[in-house]
N, C-alpha and C positions, 0 to 999 in steps of 0.2 A: 811621773815618768821615772824610771831610777835611770841612776846615770853610773858611769863607770870613772872612777878619775885614776888616770895614767900618769904617770911621771912624764916629766917634759921629754926625757931620753926617749922612753916609749914613745911618744905621741910623735917625736922627730923619726923615727924608725920608721913608724906605721905609714907618716906622710909620705917620706921619701920614696916608699917603696909604691905607695899610691900615683905619685907623681912619675915616677918611672913607667907603671902601668898606664898611665894617662900618655904618655910618649908613644909607647907601642901602638895603643890607640890610633894616636895620630899620623904615626906611620902608616899605619894600615888605609886610612883615610887618603892620605898622599898616594898609595900605591892604587887605590880605586880611579882614583882621579888621574893617576900616569896608566890605566890601562895595563897594570901588571899581570901577569899571567895566574889564573886561578890557583895553581897549587903554590906558588910564592905566597899568595895573600892567605891562604889557609893556612899555611906554615906558620906565619906571624899570627893568625888569630888564635891557633892550639898554644903557641906561646905565652899569650895575654890569657888565656883560659887558664893555663897550666900557673901563672903569676899570682893570679886569682884566688886559685884553688889554694895555695901554697900560704896565702896570706889569710884564707879563711881558717885555714886549720891551726894557724899560729895563733890566731883571736880567739879561736875556739878553746884551743888549750889554757891559754890566758883565762878565758872564762871558768874553766872547769878547776882551775888551780887555784884560783883566787876569790871571783865571784862567789861561785856554788858552793865551794867550799866554807867560806865565811858564812852563808845563810844556813848552812848545815850545821857549823858547829854553834849558831844561836839556835838551834832547833826548828828552823825553817823548813821541814820538808815538801814544800811546795814546789824545791826546785828541782824535785824529781818530775813532777810533769813538764817545768820550763825544759829540761833538757831531752826529755821526750820528744817533745815538739820542735827542738832542734833536730835531733836526730832523723825523725821523719820527712824532713826535707831535705832536697839533695843539696849537698853543701860543695 
């Protein structure tokens, strides 16, 4: 299994964003338990989806600029298939 070595600062930022997303999800759970209006719940759900999408895009950019670029520099062109597979999935 391959690994991506991230700086402590990068890990801290990603984990902080994930913690905020987790807080948003817990907020939605509370809204359901409190019988909040569907529209309000849906707005919060869209916020979570957007937060995850933004984080996903940032990690994808990091992957392209570092992981894949390093492999290409080493002559490993199998990364073309790897990125093709990523892009075929809905991100």
